[in-house]
N, C-alpha and C positions, 0 to 999 in steps of 0.2 A: 504494500500500500504506500501511497505517497505521503500519508500522514501517520503519526504514531498510532498504535493500537490502543483504543480506549477500553479501560477496564472499569467494571463495576463490581464491588464486593458487597455481599449481602450478609450482614452480621458484623458487629463491632466489638464483641466481648473478647474472651480469651483467644479464640482462633482468628477472629477478625484482626486483632492486634498483631498476632504472629504473621499472618498473611500480608498485612499492610507493610510491615517491616521488610518483607521479602520483595514486594513490588517496588518499594522505595530504593532498594539496594541493587537489584539484579542487573540493571544496565550499567552500573558503575563498575562491576567486577567481571561480567561475562559478555561475550559477543552474541547478543540476542537482538531481535527486532526492538525498535523504540516503542515504549509504552507510556501512556499517561493515566494517572489515577483520576479517573473522571468523577466517580460518585460512590459514596459509602451509604449503604441502606440499613436502616434500623427502624424499630417500631416507635421509639421515643424521640420526637423531633429535636428536643433540646439536647439530649444526651448524644445522639448520633451526630449532630452538628459539632458538638464539642470534640468528639472522637475524630471526626473528619479533619478538623483543624490540626489536631495533635499528630495524626498519622499521615498527613501529607495529601489528603484528597481534595480535589478542587471544590467539591460541593457535597451536600448530603441530601437524602430523600427518605421518605417513609413508605413509598408505594413501589415495591419491586416490579410490579406488572408494568407500570409506566416506564421504569428504568430500562427494562429489557426491550422495550419497543423503540428506544432511542437509536437514531442513526449513528451517533458518535460513540456508541458502546459496541465493542467487538468481542469482548471476553467477559463472561460472568463467573465470578469466583464465589462459591456458595459456602459460607462459614456459619450458617444458621443451624439450629438444632436438627437432628436427624429426621424428625417427623415432618419437616418442611422440604427436605431434599428433593423428593420425587416431583412434587408439583412445580417447584421452581425450575429444576433441571430440564424437565420435559418441555415446559413453556419456553425456556431460553433456547434450547436446541431447535425447537420449531420456528423460533424467531431468527434463526441463522447465527446464533452466538456460540462461540467456542465456550465450553463449560469445564471448569475445575470444581469438584465437589469434595468436601472433607469426608473422611471415612467416619463411620461405616457408610456404605453406599446409601442405605436407607434403613428404616426400622423393620420392614417386612420383606419377605421373599417376593410377594406379589408386586410391591412397589419397585423393588430392584429389577425384576424381570421387565416391567414397563419401562424403566429407565434404559435398560439395555436395548430394547426394541427401538426406543426413540433415538438412541445413540447410533444404532446401525443405520437407520433411515437418514439421519443427519450426515453420517459419514459419506454417504453416496453423493452428497452435495458439497463435500469438502469441509464440513463443519466437524471439529474434533472435540473429544471429551476425555477426561482423566479423573481418577479418584485419588485423593491425597493421602496415601500411606507414606508419610514423610521419612520414616526410618529407613526406607530403601535408599535415601540420599545421605545417610551417614557414611562418610568416606571409608571407615573401617569395615562396615558391613558390605558396601559395594566391592571393596577389595576382597573380602572373604568370599563373596559369591564368585569372583574371578578365580580364586584359588581352588574352589570346589569344582568349577567348570573345567579347569585345567587338569583335574584328576589328582591334585596334590594330596587329597584325603583318601584316594582309592574309592572303594564302594562305601557309601555312607550307610551305616547300620542304625544308629540311634541319634535322636535329637532331644535335648531337654530345653524347653523354653519357658521362662517365667517372667511375668510382668507384675511387679509388686509395688504398691503405693500405700500410704497410711493416712490420707487426708480424711478418711471416714472412721479411723480407729477410735476416736472419741465418740461415745454414744450420744453426746450432747451436741454434736455437729448438726447444724440446722438442715431442714428439708430443702431440697432444690429440685428443679425439673429433671435432673439426672437420676433421681430416685423414684420417678413415677413411670410406670411401664407405658402409659399412653403417650408420653412425650419422649422418653429415652429409648424405648424398645426393649432394652435390657440394661443390666448394670455393668459390673466388671467384665462380663462376657463380651458385649458389643463394644464397650468403651475401650478396653485395653487388651483383652484377649485377642481381639481382631488384629491388632498389630503383631502379636506373637505368631498367630496363625499365618498371616501374610508373610512374615519373615521365614517361617518354615518352608513355605512353598517357593518363595522368591530365592532364597539361598540355595536350595536344592534344585531349582528349575524343575519342580515336580508338582504333583497335585494330590491332595488328600482324597481318598476314596472311601474311607470308613472311619467312623467316630463313635466313641462312647464318652459319657461325661457325667458330671455332678455339679449342681449349683447349690449355694447356701446363702441365706440372709442371716447374719449374726445379730443385727440390730433391726428389729421389726418395726419400730416407730421412731420418728425424729421430731424435734421441736419445729412447729410451724407458727405462722402469725396468729392462728386461732387455736393453738394447743397442739397436742401430739398428733402427727399424721402418720398413716401407714406407709411403710416402704414396700413397694410392689415389684422391686427388681432385686437381683442378687448382689451380695457384697463380694462374693468370691466364686471362682469357677475352676474346675479341674477337667482335663480331657486326655484321652489316649487316642492318637490318630495313626492311621495306616496310610502310607503314601503308595502311589502306583508303582514306584520303583522298588518297593520292598522295605524301605526304611520305616521305623516306628518312632513316633514323636510323643512326648509327654508335654502337656501345656498346663500351666497354672497361672491364674490371675487373681489379684486381690486388691481391694481398696481399703483394707483394714489391717495390713501387714505392718505392725508397729515398728517404726524405725526405718522403713524403706520409703524413700521419698519419690523416686522415679526410676526404679531398677528393672529395666528390661535386660534379662540375662539369657544368653543363648549358648548352649554347648553342643557341638557336633562331633560325633565320633565315627571315623571310617576305618577301613582296613589298613590304611597306610599313613594315617595322621589324624589330628584332631584340632578343633578351633574352639575358642571361648571368647565371649564379648559381654560387657556390661555397660549399659547406657550411662551409668553414673561415672564411667571413665571412657567417654565416647571416642577419645582420640587413640585408644589402645586396642590392640587385638592380640590374643594369645594364640600361638601356633606351635603345634608339636609335629615334627617330621619323624614318623615311625620307621622310615626307611634308613635313617642314620644308624650307626652302630649303637647297640644298647647302652654302652657306657657313656654315650654322648647325648642320649635322648632326654627330653624335658621340655616343658612348655617355655617358649621364649616370648618376651614382650616386644611387640612391634608397635612403635609410635607412628601412627598413620598421619604424618604431617609432611611427607616429602612431595616434591613437585610431580613425581610419577604416580602418586596415589590419586584415586578418583576425586575430582573437583578441587583438590587442594592448590593447584597451581595458580588459581585465580585470586587467592587470598594473600597470606603473609609469607615472609621468608621461612625456609624450612625450619622445623622445630617449634614454630609458634602455633599453639593449639587454636582450634575453633570451637564453637559452642552449639547448643541445641538449636538456636534460631537459624543457624546457617543451613540446616536441612530444608527449611522452607524456601530459602533463596535458591538452593540447588533444584528443588522441585519446580519452581517457577521457571528456572533456566531451561530445564528439560521440556517443559510444556511449550515454552516459546520457541525452542529449537524445532520441536515437532510441527508447530504451526507454520514456521518459516519453510520447512522442508516438505510439508504436506504428508508427513509420515505419521503412523499411528502411535500416539503416546502410550506409555505404560507406567502404572497399571491402568488398564482400560476398564470401562464399566463391566465388561465380561469378567475380568479378573476380580473386580469388586463383588460381583454376583457369586463367584466361586467361594469367596470368603464367607459371604452371607449364607450359602448353602451349608458350609461347615458349621457355622454358628447355629443354624437351625437344627442340624443333626445333633449337636451337643445338647441343645435345649430339649429336643424330643427324647434323647437318651436319658437326660436327667429326670424327666417326667415319667419315664418307664423304668426307674430304678437301675440306671446305668446300662441298659440294654444296648447292643451294638446296632448302629444305623448306617446304611449306605449313604454316600454323599452324591 
């Protein structure tokens, strides 16, 4: 295009803030098409106007339908709660806008399937879409995927993935929309286990075909403005997954794991090596080469800050670490690169739907006393 791509972001809270930072920075560090932060959308006119001014948006609005109809908007970035994803994404794609939507793709399988159908139709017209699993853009994890693809681990047998947080460990933590099934869809399962499941499939380049699981709510009621309110989603989730290639993965997610602030830990064990990663040390990857002499074997720490590592060359001199927020800038970089090249971005809505199918199988399994379900 002769002008910069116009961007509209819908949602200005936690994710809206993270995505806004990425849109502000991406062109300063990466070779991508020019963009302009046209409009930030939210329900509260005063608050969204204040957020737009802070986050670098040219203007604010409260009606997303009017925004996606604008000729100066080319990309719609959906950072709203999951129960709004399907309606906004489908309408934006129909209006010819490229769409980035935060994970999980939606709150239900039916909504996700409708989003995939809309994305496929839009793709025929050159309109692209992507779901935001930002941890794919952690340089250490992108590097780990490359090592696995190169065969450095041999045949992968086992994966252990856990995502543990403690922001709900206090039973007096107040009620929020994330604790109501009608708005959140699920609790720890959809919120953070979705990241762990996506990583299992992404790192191995494989697909989950079978799942069993269990869900539990440790705190059944939380303080609300009018007294105690019932929590209708899970606090923690556990699952055993079978992948098409034969690997077995265990997944655990919790938002009541006291002392764990944001720990996505992944361990991968193969016939010729092993890897370990923890998001709380996101610049580091542990690697064991089992083909070395036994006397020399042991996990070694790789600091993933070298120019040859994924994404790192755009940032600071070697050895200078990056942070959690950089993953969103990398995500926007990849999306814009796909738009410029007319290539399919990843993860696609189809990949997002695959994660939703795994989540649904775990939920069904939990309701059936951990019976095994096909994905």
